[in-house]
C-alpha positions as CSV (number, residue, x, y, z in Angstrom):
1,X,17.1,4.7,23.3
2,X,17.2,3.7,27.0
3,X,14.0,2.3,28.6
4,X,12.0,4.8,30.3
5,X,13.5,7.8,28.3
6,X,11.2,9.6,25.9
7,X,12.6,11.7,22.9
8,X,11.9,15.5,23.3
9,X,9.9,15.5,20.1
10,X,7.6,12.7,21.5
11,X,6.7,14.1,24.7
12,X,3.2,15.4,25.2
13,X,4.5,18.9,26.5
14,X,6.4,19.4,23.3
15,X,3.5,18.4,21.2
16,X,1.1,20.7,23.1
17,X,3.5,23.7,22.9
18,X,4.1,23.1,19.1
19,X,0.5,22.7,18.5
20,X,-0.4,25.9,20.4
21,X,2.2,27.8,18.6
22,X,1.3,26.6,15.2
23,X,-2.3,27.1,15.8
24,X,-1.2,30.7,16.8
25,X,0.9,31.5,13.8
26,X,-0.8,29.5,11.0
27,X,-4.3,31.1,11.2
28,X,-2.8,34.6,11.7
29,X,-0.4,34.1,8.7
30,X,-3.2,32.7,6.7
31,X,-5.6,35.5,7.4
32,X,-2.9,38.2,6.9
33,X,-1.9,36.6,3.6
34,X,-5.4,36.4,2.5
35,X,-6.2,40.0,3.4
36,X,-3.0,41.2,1.9
37,X,-3.5,39.5,-1.5
38,X,-7.0,40.7,-1.5
39,X,-5.9,44.2,-0.9
40,X,-3.1,44.0,-3.3
41,X,-5.2,42.7,-6.3
42,X,-7.7,45.3,-5.7
43,X,-5.0,48.0,-5.3
44,X,-3.6,46.9,-8.7
45,X,-6.9,47.0,-10.3
46,X,-7.5,50.3,-9.0
47,X,-4.1,51.7,-10.2
48,X,-4.7,50.2,-13.6
49,X,-8.3,51.8,-13.8
50,X,-7.0,55.1,-12.7
51,X,-4.3,55.0,-15.4
52,X,-6.7,54.0,-18.2
53,X,-9.0,56.8,-17.1
54,X,-6.3,59.4,-17.3
55,X,-5.0,58.3,-20.7
56,X,-8.7,58.5,-22.1
57,X,-9.2,62.0,-20.5
58,X,-5.8,63.2,-22.2
59,X,-6.8,61.6,-25.5
60,X,-10.3,63.2,-25.3
61,X,-9.0,66.6,-24.6
62,X,-6.4,66.4,-27.3
63,X,-9.1,65.4,-29.8
64,X,-11.3,68.1,-28.6
65,X,-8.3,70.5,-29.1
66,X,-7.8,69.5,-32.7
67,X,-11.5,69.4,-33.3
68,X,-11.8,73.0,-32.0
69,X,-9.2,74.1,-34.4
70,X,-10.7,72.4,-37.3
71,X,-14.1,73.8,-36.4
72,X,-12.8,77.5,-36.3
73,X,-11.1,77.0,-39.6
74,X,-14.2,75.5,-41.1
75,X,-16.3,78.4,-39.9
76,X,-13.8,80.7,-41.4
77,X,-13.9,79.2,-44.9
78,X,-17.6,78.9,-44.9
79,X,-18.2,82.6,-44.1
80,X,-15.2,84.3,-46.0
81,X,-14.5,81.9,-48.9
82,X,-14.7,84.6,-51.6
83,X,-12.7,87.1,-49.5
84,X,-10.1,84.4,-48.7
85,X,-9.5,83.7,-52.4
86,X,-10.4,86.9,-54.3
87,X,-10.2,89.6,-51.6
88,X,-7.3,91.9,-51.2
89,X,-4.4,91.0,-49.3
90,X,-4.9,93.3,-46.4
91,X,-8.4,91.9,-46.0
92,X,-7.0,88.2,-46.2
93,X,-4.2,88.9,-43.7
94,X,-6.6,90.5,-41.3
95,X,-8.8,87.5,-41.2
96,X,-5.9,85.0,-40.9
97,X,-4.4,87.2,-38.0
98,X,-7.8,87.0,-36.2
99,X,-7.5,83.1,-36.4
100,X,-4.1,83.2,-35.0
101,X,-5.1,85.3,-32.2
102,X,-8.1,83.0,-31.5
103,X,-6.1,79.8,-31.7
104,X,-3.1,79.8,-29.6
105,X,-1.7,76.5,-31.0
106,X,-1.4,77.7,-34.4
107,X,1.9,78.8,-35.7
108,X,0.9,80.2,-39.2
109,X,-2.1,80.0,-41.7
110,X,-1.9,80.3,-45.3
111,X,-4.5,80.4,-48.3
112,X,-3.6,78.4,-51.6
113,X,-5.3,78.6,-54.9
114,X,-6.5,75.5,-56.8
115,X,-2.8,75.3,-58.3
116,X,-1.4,75.1,-54.8
117,X,0.2,78.4,-55.0
118,X,0.2,80.3,-51.7
119,X,-1.8,83.6,-52.1
120,X,-1.4,84.7,-48.5
121,X,0.5,83.5,-45.4
122,X,0.5,84.8,-41.9
123,X,2.9,83.4,-39.3
124,X,3.1,84.0,-35.4
125,X,6.8,83.6,-35.2
126,X,8.3,84.3,-38.8
127,X,8.3,87.3,-41.0
128,X,6.6,86.6,-44.4
129,X,8.4,88.7,-47.1
130,X,7.0,89.3,-50.5
131,X,8.0,86.8,-53.0
132,X,8.0,83.7,-50.9
133,X,4.6,82.6,-51.9
134,X,5.5,80.2,-54.8
135,X,4.5,76.8,-53.3
136,X,2.9,75.3,-50.4
137,X,4.9,73.6,-47.8
138,X,2.2,70.9,-47.4
139,X,-1.0,70.2,-49.0
140,X,-3.5,67.8,-48.1
141,X,-5.9,65.8,-50.5
142,X,-8.6,67.7,-52.1
143,X,-11.7,67.5,-49.7
144,X,-15.1,69.0,-49.3
145,X,-15.3,72.0,-46.9
146,X,-16.9,69.9,-44.1
147,X,-13.9,67.6,-44.1
148,X,-10.4,68.1,-43.2
149,X,-6.9,66.3,-43.2
150,X,-4.2,66.0,-40.7
151,X,-0.7,65.6,-41.8
152,X,2.1,63.5,-40.4
153,X,4.0,65.1,-37.5
154,X,7.1,66.7,-38.5
155,X,9.8,68.7,-36.8
156,X,10.6,72.5,-37.3
157,X,14.0,73.9,-37.6
158,X,14.0,74.4,-33.7
159,X,13.0,70.7,-33.3
160,X,9.4,71.5,-32.3
161,X,6.9,68.7,-33.5
162,X,4.3,70.3,-35.6
163,X,1.5,69.2,-38.1
164,X,-0.6,70.6,-40.8
165,X,-4.5,70.9,-40.8
166,X,-5.9,71.4,-44.3
167,X,-9.5,72.3,-45.3
168,X,-10.9,73.0,-48.8
169,X,-12.4,76.5,-49.8
170,X,-15.5,76.4,-51.9
171,X,-17.8,79.1,-53.0
172,X,-20.8,79.4,-50.8
173,X,-23.1,79.9,-53.7
174,X,-21.9,77.7,-56.4
175,X,-20.0,75.2,-54.3
176,X,-17.1,75.7,-56.7
177,X,-13.7,74.6,-55.6
178,X,-11.6,77.9,-55.1
179,X,-8.6,76.8,-53.2
180,X,-7.1,75.5,-49.7
181,X,-6.8,76.9,-46.1
182,X,-3.9,75.2,-44.4
183,X,-2.8,75.9,-40.7
184,X,0.4,74.7,-39.0
185,X,-0.2,73.5,-35.5
186,X,2.5,73.5,-32.7
187,X,2.0,69.9,-31.2
188,X,4.6,70.5,-28.4
189,X,2.4,73.6,-27.2
190,X,-0.7,71.5,-27.5
191,X,0.4,68.6,-25.3
192,X,2.5,70.6,-22.8
193,X,-0.9,71.0,-20.8
194,X,-1.0,67.2,-20.6
195,X,2.4,66.0,-20.0
196,X,2.3,67.6,-16.6
197,X,-0.5,65.3,-15.4
198,X,0.4,64.0,-12.1
199,X,1.2,60.3,-12.3
200,X,3.0,59.7,-8.9
201,X,6.5,61.1,-8.5
202,X,8.1,59.0,-11.4
203,X,5.2,58.3,-13.8
204,X,5.2,60.0,-17.3
205,X,3.0,60.7,-20.4
206,X,4.1,60.2,-23.9
207,X,2.6,60.3,-27.4
208,X,3.0,58.5,-30.5
209,X,1.8,58.7,-34.1
210,X,0.1,56.2,-35.9
211,X,3.4,54.5,-37.0
212,X,4.6,54.3,-33.5
213,X,7.1,57.2,-33.6
214,X,7.4,59.3,-30.4
215,X,5.9,62.8,-31.0
216,X,5.6,63.9,-27.2
217,X,6.9,63.0,-23.7
218,X,7.0,64.4,-20.4
219,X,10.9,64.3,-20.8
220,X,11.1,66.3,-24.1
221,X,14.7,65.1,-24.6
222,X,13.4,61.8,-25.4
223,X,11.5,63.2,-28.4
224,X,14.5,65.1,-29.7
225,X,16.7,61.9,-29.6
226,X,13.8,60.2,-31.6
227,X,14.5,56.8,-30.0
228,X,12.5,53.9,-31.5
229,X,10.0,52.8,-29.0
230,X,8.0,50.5,-31.2
231,X,9.3,47.5,-29.2
232,X,7.7,48.9,-26.2
233,X,5.0,46.3,-25.2
234,X,2.4,48.8,-24.9
235,X,3.3,50.8,-28.2
236,X,3.4,47.3,-29.8
237,X,-0.1,46.5,-28.6
238,X,-1.3,50.0,-29.8
239,X,0.1,49.1,-33.3
240,X,-1.3,45.7,-33.4
241,X,-4.6,46.6,-31.9
242,X,-4.5,44.3,-28.9
243,X,-4.8,45.0,-25.2
244,X,-1.6,46.0,-23.4
245,X,0.0,43.9,-20.7
246,X,-0.6,45.3,-17.2
247,X,3.0,45.1,-16.1
248,X,6.0,45.0,-18.5
249,X,9.5,46.3,-18.7
250,X,9.8,49.8,-19.8
251,X,12.1,51.7,-22.2
252,X,14.5,52.6,-19.1
253,X,14.7,49.0,-18.0
254,X,12.5,49.0,-15.0
255,X,9.1,47.3,-14.4
256,X,6.3,49.7,-15.1
257,X,2.5,49.7,-15.2
258,X,1.2,51.0,-18.4
259,X,-2.0,52.0,-20.4
260,X,-3.0,53.9,-23.5
261,X,-5.9,55.3,-25.2
262,X,-6.3,56.3,-28.8
263,X,-7.0,59.7,-30.5
264,X,-9.6,59.0,-33.2
265,X,-8.2,61.5,-35.8
266,X,-5.4,61.7,-36.1
267,X,-4.6,58.0,-35.2
268,X,-2.3,59.0,-32.3
269,X,-1.8,57.1,-29.1
270,X,-1.5,58.5,-25.5
271,X,0.5,56.5,-23.2
272,X,0.9,56.6,-19.4
273,X,3.8,54.6,-17.5
274,X,4.6,54.4,-13.9
275,X,7.3,52.5,-12.1
276,X,5.9,49.3,-10.4
277,X,8.0,50.2,-7.2
278,X,6.3,53.5,-7.0
279,X,2.8,52.3,-7.9
280,X,2.7,49.5,-5.4
281,X,4.6,51.6,-2.6
282,X,1.3,51.8,-0.6
283,X,0.9,48.0,-1.0
284,X,4.5,47.6,0.5
285,X,3.9,50.0,3.3
286,X,0.6,48.1,4.0
287,X,2.7,44.8,4.1
288,X,5.2,46.3,6.5
289,X,2.5,47.6,8.7
290,X,0.5,44.3,8.7
291,X,3.9,42.3,9.2
292,X,4.6,44.4,12.3
293,X,1.2,44.0,13.7
294,X,1.2,40.2,12.8
295,X,4.5,39.8,14.5
296,X,3.5,41.4,17.7
297,X,0.0,39.5,17.7
298,X,1.9,36.1,17.2
299,X,4.4,36.8,19.9
300,X,1.5,37.6,22.4
301,X,-0.6,34.6,21.3
302,X,2.6,32.4,21.4
303,X,3.5,33.4,25.0
304,X,0.0,32.7,26.0
305,X,-0.1,29.3,24.3
306,X,3.3,28.4,26.1
307,X,1.8,29.6,29.6
308,X,-1.4,27.7,29.2
309,X,0.2,24.7,27.6
310,X,2.7,24.3,30.6
311,X,-0.3,24.6,32.9
312,X,-2.1,22.0,31.1
313,X,0.8,19.5,30.9
314,X,2.2,19.9,34.2
315,X,-0.5,17.6,36.0
316,X,0.2,15.1,33.4
317,X,3.8,15.1,34.1
318,X,3.2,14.7,37.7
319,X,1.1,11.8,37.1
320,X,3.6,10.3,34.9
321,X,6.2,10.8,37.7
322,X,4.0,9.0,40.2
323,X,3.4,6.1,37.8
324,X,7.2,5.7,37.1
325,X,7.7,5.5,40.8
326,X,5.1,2.8,41.2
327,X,6.7,1.0,38.3
328,X,10.1,1.0,40.1
329,X,8.7,0.0,43.5
330,X,6.1,-2.3,42.2
331,X,3.8,-1.1,45.0
332,X,0.3,-1.2,43.4
333,X,-1.1,0.0,46.7
334,X,0.7,3.3,46.4
335,X,-1.4,6.4,46.7
336,X,-1.7,8.8,43.6
337,X,-2.5,12.2,44.6
338,X,-4.8,14.6,42.6
339,X,-6.3,17.9,43.4
340,X,-8.2,19.1,40.4
341,X,-11.7,17.9,39.5
342,X,-11.1,18.4,35.6
343,X,-10.3,15.6,33.1
344,X,-6.8,15.0,34.4
345,X,-7.9,14.8,37.9
346,X,-10.6,12.3,36.9
347,X,-7.9,10.5,35.0
348,X,-5.7,10.2,38.1
349,X,-8.7,9.0,40.1
350,X,-9.6,6.4,37.5
351,X,-5.9,5.3,37.4
352,X,-6.0,4.8,41.1
353,X,-9.0,2.6,40.8
354,X,-7.4,0.7,38.1
355,X,-4.3,0.1,40.2
356,X,-6.5,-1.3,43.0
357,X,-8.2,-3.7,40.4
358,X,-4.8,-4.7,39.3
359,X,-3.6,-5.4,42.8
360,X,-6.6,-7.4,43.4
361,X,-6.3,-9.4,40.2
362,X,-2.4,-9.8,40.9
363,X,-3.3,-11.4,44.3
364,X,-5.9,-13.7,42.3
365,X,-3.2,-14.5,39.8
366,X,-0.7,-15.5,42.4
367,X,-3.2,-17.7,44.1
368,X,-4.2,-19.4,40.7
369,X,-0.4,-19.8,39.9
370,X,0.2,-21.5,43.2
371,X,-2.7,-23.8,42.5
372,X,-1.5,-24.5,39.0
373,X,1.9,-25.3,40.3
374,X,0.3,-27.8,42.9
375,X,-1.7,-29.4,40.0
376,X,1.3,-29.5,37.6
377,X,3.5,-31.1,40.4
378,X,1.0,-33.7,41.2
379,X,-0.3,-34.5,37.8
380,X,2.4,-37.4,37.5
381,X,3.6,-36.2,34.0
382,X,6.8,-34.6,33.0
383,X,6.4,-31.1,31.4
384,X,8.8,-28.8,29.8
385,X,8.6,-25.6,27.8
386,X,10.9,-25.0,24.8
387,X,11.9,-22.0,22.9
388,X,12.3,-21.6,19.1
389,X,15.7,-23.3,19.2
390,X,14.2,-26.4,20.9
391,X,16.0,-25.4,24.2
392,X,14.5,-25.9,27.7
393,X,13.3,-23.0,29.5
394,X,11.1,-24.5,32.1
395,X,10.3,-27.9,33.5
396,X,8.4,-29.3,36.4
397,X,9.6,-31.6,39.2
398,X,8.3,-34.9,37.7
399,X,10.5,-34.3,34.6
400,X,13.6,-33.4,36.8
401,X,13.0,-36.7,38.8
402,X,12.7,-38.9,35.7
403,X,15.9,-37.5,33.9
404,X,17.9,-36.9,37.1
405,X,19.2,-33.4,36.4
406,X,18.8,-30.3,38.4
407,X,19.3,-27.5,35.9
408,X,18.0,-27.9,32.3
409,X,18.0,-24.2,31.3
410,X,19.1,-23.7,27.7
411,X,19.9,-27.4,27.2
412,X,18.5,-28.8,23.9
413,X,15.7,-31.4,23.8
414,X,18.0,-34.0,22.0
415,X,20.6,-33.8,24.8
416,X,18.2,-34.4,27.6
417,X,15.3,-36.5,26.4
418,X,17.0,-39.8,25.0
419,X,15.1,-43.0,24.7
420,X,15.7,-46.5,23.5
421,X,14.4,-45.2,20.2
422,X,14.9,-41.8,18.5
423,X,12.9,-39.3,20.6
424,X,10.8,-37.0,18.2
425,X,12.3,-33.6,18.9
426,X,11.0,-32.4,15.5
427,X,7.5,-32.7,16.9
428,X,6.0,-34.4,13.8
429,X,4.0,-37.1,15.8
430,X,2.0,-36.1,18.7
431,X,0.9,-39.1,21.0
432,X,3.9,-41.3,20.2
433,X,4.9,-43.6,22.8
434,X,8.7,-44.2,23.5
435,X,10.4,-46.7,25.9
436,X,12.8,-45.2,28.5
437,X,14.8,-46.9,31.3
438,X,14.9,-45.0,34.5
439,X,17.0,-46.5,37.4
440,X,16.9,-50.0,35.7
441,X,13.1,-49.8,35.4
442,X,11.5,-49.7,32.0
443,X,8.8,-47.1,31.5
444,X,6.8,-46.2,28.5
445,X,6.0,-42.5,27.9
446,X,3.5,-40.9,25.6
447,X,5.0,-37.8,24.0
448,X,2.4,-34.9,23.5
449,X,3.4,-31.6,22.2
450,X,1.5,-28.3,21.7
451,X,2.5,-25.2,19.9
452,X,2.3,-22.1,22.0
453,X,1.3,-18.6,20.7
454,X,4.2,-16.4,20.3
455,X,2.7,-13.6,22.2
456,X,4.3,-14.6,25.7
457,X,7.0,-13.0,27.8
458,X,9.0,-16.2,28.4
459,X,9.6,-16.9,24.7
460,X,8.1,-20.4,24.9
461,X,7.1,-21.9,21.5
462,X,6.4,-25.6,22.4
463,X,4.9,-27.3,25.5
464,X,6.0,-30.9,25.7
465,X,4.1,-33.3,28.0
466,X,5.6,-36.9,28.8
467,X,2.7,-39.0,30.2
468,X,3.7,-42.3,32.0
469,X,1.5,-45.0,30.0
470,X,3.6,-47.9,31.2
471,X,0.5,-49.9,32.6
472,X,-1.6,-49.1,29.6
473,X,1.1,-50.3,27.2
474,X,1.5,-53.5,29.3
475,X,-2.2,-54.0,29.2
476,X,-2.5,-53.4,25.6
477,X,0.3,-55.8,24.9
478,X,-1.5,-58.6,26.9
479,X,-4.7,-57.9,25.0
480,X,-2.7,-57.9,21.7
481,X,-0.9,-61.0,22.6
482,X,-4.2,-62.7,23.7
483,X,-5.7,-61.9,20.4
484,X,-2.6,-62.9,18.5
485,X,-2.4,-66.4,20.3
486,X,-6.2,-66.8,19.6
487,X,-5.6,-66.2,16.1
488,X,-2.8,-68.7,16.0
489,X,-4.9,-71.2,17.8
490,X,-7.6,-70.7,15.0
491,X,-5.0,-71.2,12.3
492,X,-3.4,-74.1,13.8
493,X,-5.7,-76.6,12.3
494,X,-5.6,-75.3,8.9
495,X,-1.8,-75.1,9.0
496,X,-1.5,-78.7,10.2
497,X,-3.7,-79.6,7.2
498,X,-1.5,-77.6,5.0
499,X,1.7,-79.2,6.3
500,X,0.2,-82.8,6.0
501,X,0.2,-82.5,2.2
502,X,4.1,-82.0,1.9
503,X,4.7,-84.4,4.6
504,X,2.6,-87.2,2.7
505,X,4.8,-86.5,-0.4
506,X,8.0,-86.7,1.8
507,X,6.7,-90.0,3.3
508,X,5.7,-91.6,0.0
509,X,9.2,-90.7,-1.9
510,X,11.1,-92.0,1.4
511,X,9.2,-95.3,1.3
512,X,9.7,-95.7,-2.5
513,X,13.5,-95.0,-2.1
514,X,13.7,-97.7,0.9
515,X,12.0,-100.2,-1.2
516,X,14.3,-99.5,-4.1
517,X,17.4,-100.0,-1.9
518,X,16.1,-103.2,-0.2
519,X,15.1,-105.0,-3.2
520,X,17.8,-104.4,-5.8
521,X,20.6,-102.3,-4.1
522,X,23.0,-103.1,-7.1
523,X,20.7,-101.7,-9.6
524,X,19.8,-98.4,-8.1
525,X,19.4,-95.6,-10.6
526,X,21.3,-92.6,-9.2
527,X,19.4,-89.9,-11.0
528,X,16.2,-91.4,-9.8
529,X,17.4,-91.2,-6.4
530,X,18.6,-87.5,-6.9
531,X,15.1,-86.6,-8.2
532,X,13.5,-88.3,-5.2
533,X,15.8,-86.4,-2.7
534,X,15.1,-83.1,-4.6
535,X,11.3,-83.2,-4.3
536,X,11.6,-84.4,-0.8
537,X,13.7,-81.3,0.1
538,X,11.3,-79.0,-1.7
539,X,8.4,-80.3,0.5
540,X,10.6,-79.9,3.6
541,X,11.4,-76.4,2.7
542,X,7.6,-75.8,2.1
543,X,6.8,-77.0,5.6
544,X,9.6,-74.9,7.0
545,X,8.2,-71.7,5.4
546,X,4.8,-72.5,6.7
547,X,6.1,-73.0,10.2
548,X,8.6,-69.9,10.0
549,X,5.7,-67.7,8.9
550,X,3.5,-68.8,12.0
551,X,6.5,-68.4,14.2
552,X,7.3,-65.1,13.0
553,X,3.8,-64.0,13.6
554,X,3.4,-65.4,17.1
555,X,6.8,-64.2,18.4
556,X,6.5,-61.5,21.2
557,X,6.1,-58.0,19.6
558,X,8.5,-55.2,20.1
559,X,7.4,-51.6,20.6
560,X,9.8,-49.9,18.1
561,X,8.6,-48.1,15.0
562,X,10.6,-48.2,11.8
563,X,10.1,-47.6,8.0
564,X,8.3,-50.7,6.3
565,X,7.1,-51.3,2.8
566,X,3.3,-51.8,3.4
567,X,3.0,-54.2,0.4
568,X,5.9,-56.5,1.2
569,X,4.8,-56.8,4.9
570,X,1.3,-57.4,3.9
571,X,2.2,-60.0,1.4
572,X,3.9,-62.3,4.1
573,X,0.5,-62.2,5.9
574,X,-1.5,-63.0,2.6
575,X,0.9,-66.0,2.0
576,X,0.2,-67.3,5.5
577,X,-3.7,-67.2,4.8
578,X,-3.5,-68.7,1.4
579,X,-4.1,-72.4,2.9
580,X,-7.3,-71.1,4.6
581,X,-8.5,-69.4,1.4
582,X,-8.0,-72.7,-0.6
583,X,-10.2,-74.5,2.0
584,X,-13.0,-72.2,0.9
585,X,-11.9,-72.0,-2.7
586,X,-11.5,-68.2,-2.1
587,X,-8.9,-66.3,-4.2
588,X,-7.1,-63.1,-3.3
589,X,-7.2,-60.4,-5.9
590,X,-4.0,-58.5,-5.0
591,X,-3.0,-54.9,-6.3
592,X,-0.2,-53.7,-4.0
593,X,1.9,-51.1,-5.4
594,X,5.6,-51.2,-4.4
595,X,7.5,-48.5,-2.6
596,X,4.6,-47.4,-0.4
597,X,6.5,-46.8,2.9
598,X,5.1,-46.0,6.4
599,X,6.3,-45.7,9.8
600,X,5.1,-48.3,12.3
601,X,5.8,-51.8,14.0
602,X,6.0,-54.5,11.4
603,X,4.7,-57.3,13.7
604,X,1.8,-55.0,14.7
605,X,0.9,-54.2,11.2
606,X,0.8,-57.9,10.2
607,X,-1.5,-58.4,13.0
608,X,-4.0,-55.9,11.8
609,X,-3.8,-57.3,8.3
610,X,-4.4,-60.9,9.7
611,X,-7.3,-59.7,11.7
612,X,-8.9,-58.0,8.7
613,X,-8.2,-60.7,6.0
614,X,-9.4,-63.5,8.6
615,X,-12.7,-61.6,9.1
616,X,-13.1,-61.2,5.2
617,X,-12.3,-64.9,4.7
618,X,-14.9,-65.9,7.5
619,X,-17.5,-63.7,5.9
620,X,-16.9,-64.7,2.3
621,X,-18.8,-67.4,0.7
622,X,-17.2,-70.2,-1.2
623,X,-16.0,-69.6,-4.8
624,X,-15.6,-65.9,-4.0
625,X,-12.7,-63.5,-4.1
626,X,-11.2,-61.1,-1.6
627,X,-9.9,-57.7,-3.1
628,X,-6.7,-56.3,-1.5
629,X,-5.4,-52.9,-2.8
630,X,-2.7,-50.5,-1.7
631,X,-2.1,-46.9,-3.1
632,X,-0.8,-43.4,-2.4
633,X,-2.9,-40.3,-2.9
634,X,-1.0,-37.1,-2.1
635,X,0.8,-37.6,1.3
636,X,-1.3,-40.4,2.5
637,X,-1.1,-44.4,2.0
638,X,-4.4,-46.3,1.5
639,X,-4.8,-50.0,2.5
640,X,-8.3,-51.4,1.2
641,X,-9.8,-54.9,1.9
642,X,-13.1,-55.7,0.2
643,X,-15.1,-58.9,0.4
644,X,-18.4,-60.1,-0.9
645,X,-19.8,-61.7,2.2
646,X,-23.0,-61.3,4.0
647,X,-22.1,-57.8,5.5
648,X,-22.7,-56.5,8.9
649,X,-26.2,-55.2,10.1
650,X,-26.4,-51.4,10.3
651,X,-27.4,-51.6,13.9
652,X,-24.2,-53.7,14.8
653,X,-21.9,-51.7,12.7
654,X,-21.2,-49.0,15.3
655,X,-20.1,-51.7,17.9
656,X,-17.6,-53.6,15.8
657,X,-14.7,-51.7,17.5
658,X,-15.9,-52.6,21.1
659,X,-13.9,-55.3,22.9
660,X,-15.3,-58.8,22.9
661,X,-17.8,-57.9,20.4
662,X,-18.3,-60.5,17.5
663,X,-20.8,-61.6,15.0
664,X,-19.2,-64.9,14.5
665,X,-20.6,-68.1,16.2
666,X,-19.6,-69.0,19.6
667,X,-16.1,-70.6,19.7
668,X,-15.1,-68.9,16.3
669,X,-14.0,-65.4,17.4
670,X,-12.8,-63.6,20.5
671,X,-14.2,-60.2,19.7
672,X,-10.8,-58.5,20.1
673,X,-9.4,-58.5,16.4
674,X,-11.0,-55.2,15.3
675,X,-10.6,-53.6,18.8
676,X,-6.9,-54.3,18.8
677,X,-6.4,-53.3,15.0
678,X,-8.2,-50.1,15.8
679,X,-5.8,-49.2,18.5
680,X,-2.7,-50.1,16.6
681,X,-3.9,-48.0,13.6
682,X,-4.4,-45.0,16.0
683,X,-0.9,-45.3,17.3
684,X,0.3,-45.1,13.7
685,X,-1.7,-41.7,13.4
686,X,-4.0,-43.4,10.9
687,X,-7.7,-44.0,10.5
688,X,-9.7,-47.2,10.1
689,X,-13.1,-47.0,8.5
690,X,-15.5,-49.9,7.9
691,X,-18.3,-49.6,5.4
692,X,-20.8,-52.7,5.0
693,X,-24.1,-53.4,3.3
694,X,-26.0,-56.4,4.5
695,X,-26.1,-59.1,2.0
696,X,-23.4,-57.4,-0.4
697,X,-20.2,-57.3,1.4
698,X,-17.8,-55.2,3.6
699,X,-15.1,-52.7,2.7
700,X,-12.2,-51.9,5.3
701,X,-10.3,-48.7,4.6
702,X,-7.0,-47.8,6.3
703,X,-5.5,-44.4,5.8
704,X,-1.9,-43.9,7.1
705,X,0.6,-41.0,6.7
706,X,3.4,-41.7,4.2
707,X,6.8,-42.1,5.5
708,X,9.1,-39.0,4.6
709,X,11.7,-41.1,3.1
710,X,9.1,-43.3,1.1
């Protein structure tokens, strides 16, 4: 994406419009769906409740119809029991015909004796001839008069569902069982008044017996086909005594809403089923109407949101255009126009004030930058900025004057800054002094480096300052040489005494050898001469070692740093001081671990050791010892010197590093030893600590960073 370009989905106009549209659509859709679902659930419950009420009404009416027939027959048997069994045929037929006329659902009635022989039979549709009265078509169990039995449903020859109602006939006086009264009821005629109950346009009513067989249906052809409907979910629930599901797949394959009610006696079921599509048509109609209203509402609200959104965003876009123009021109004094007094107008006014403040600060920064440039150019130190790859990205005139180039951009530190020693472009030791030769003149520059936070536009990572410390280095050199020569002068008398011993031995053996040669030249023992010469040679070598050590120490120091073994270099100084220790009967207790490497100047380190050990010897009493130890702990090297002398008073301990301060008698010290040693240790990035207890002794601890290769 190009700078200054904003993706359409990140623009505030798009966000405002999308937010307005979503806030128009989401609440409306949510409210509409909530309302629709609430109405739908209530409507479903209402439909189910209505169907349950209808099935209960039909079942109740069917039960009442059967009960009325039973009560009518029971009254007949109670009043006319004797006539029905023992009366004349004409009387019996007359009574039965009256019953047929009163009960329209009965097809025929017959009277049976105790042996189940038909005595009289009257039929509404058939003609009963004499002689066909041998046996009953159906006889229920023997019951008391107040009870009755209902037979299973069966079908007549013309495929009409029918059933029998049977009552016992007893004598009204003696309660003797006389026979039976049996009536055949036309079930189709009885339920025709219910199957026309209005259940929408496609709903229907059907009846099943206690075994789940279909005995009545709005579509009577389904009764005639005797299709097994016991797998119907509602019928299955009726047979198992469970609650029926609200919606299920009907016999014709479509989704239906079903309900049922029971007829107590006989145990029949009345069922109502209505297709879901038809039952929920009002809900669908409501959904269509609601969707139309919702669409129109959303369209109107969306248009209003877009209009007001664009009106809201336009001033912001105008402000953005003016700001971009200022960004291109860089004119912080440009005028920003605003007309409204709302939040956007106040924002434009605040932005205008902010630009005025920025312009003022920009002028101040320019002035401070010019002042900083003047200070940097006149500070007398070379300064460069380096990026992460140690490449130069900025330099000051002093640096250019020293190294004689005009353009250093993207040149590496190693290519430009080259001294007589390896310049530390890895920036491990800040404060290191390096010698340089500029136009034939030697200069000493102290290297200081600082890491810059990465949050800067130039990509600078390091600031390197090269400070000219030539005069300081030369002054320090003079002070160190002065201290060194003073130390050499103090050692001279002792060294002379140490040399006198081997010289006396050389002199004695030389005189003895001359006497032997002068007295008896022909009797000289060659082996004796060889032994004398060997002893003489050893003593001469001993003298040479003493003088070499003193000469090595007193030679002019170099400023270079190199890797050195602190134990080996220190041992050379200890050997040089052994003669002084012998004079006071003091022993050196050494524990110098090998392989402890540091980075430094060997001659300077020897001077530090010489100063510290000389002080320890001067402070130690006769017949004592001075402990010298070196060790490594983690990444540091420790060098410790401990004596058992008189110690340093606490009020003088803080002054021991001051120049020309000494606790020794006049003529025995210069007061520069610890001052020089402290400066040398600081240049080696170390620490020098003195701990002393008056009357018990002094401990000097030096801590130095271990050399990486050590």
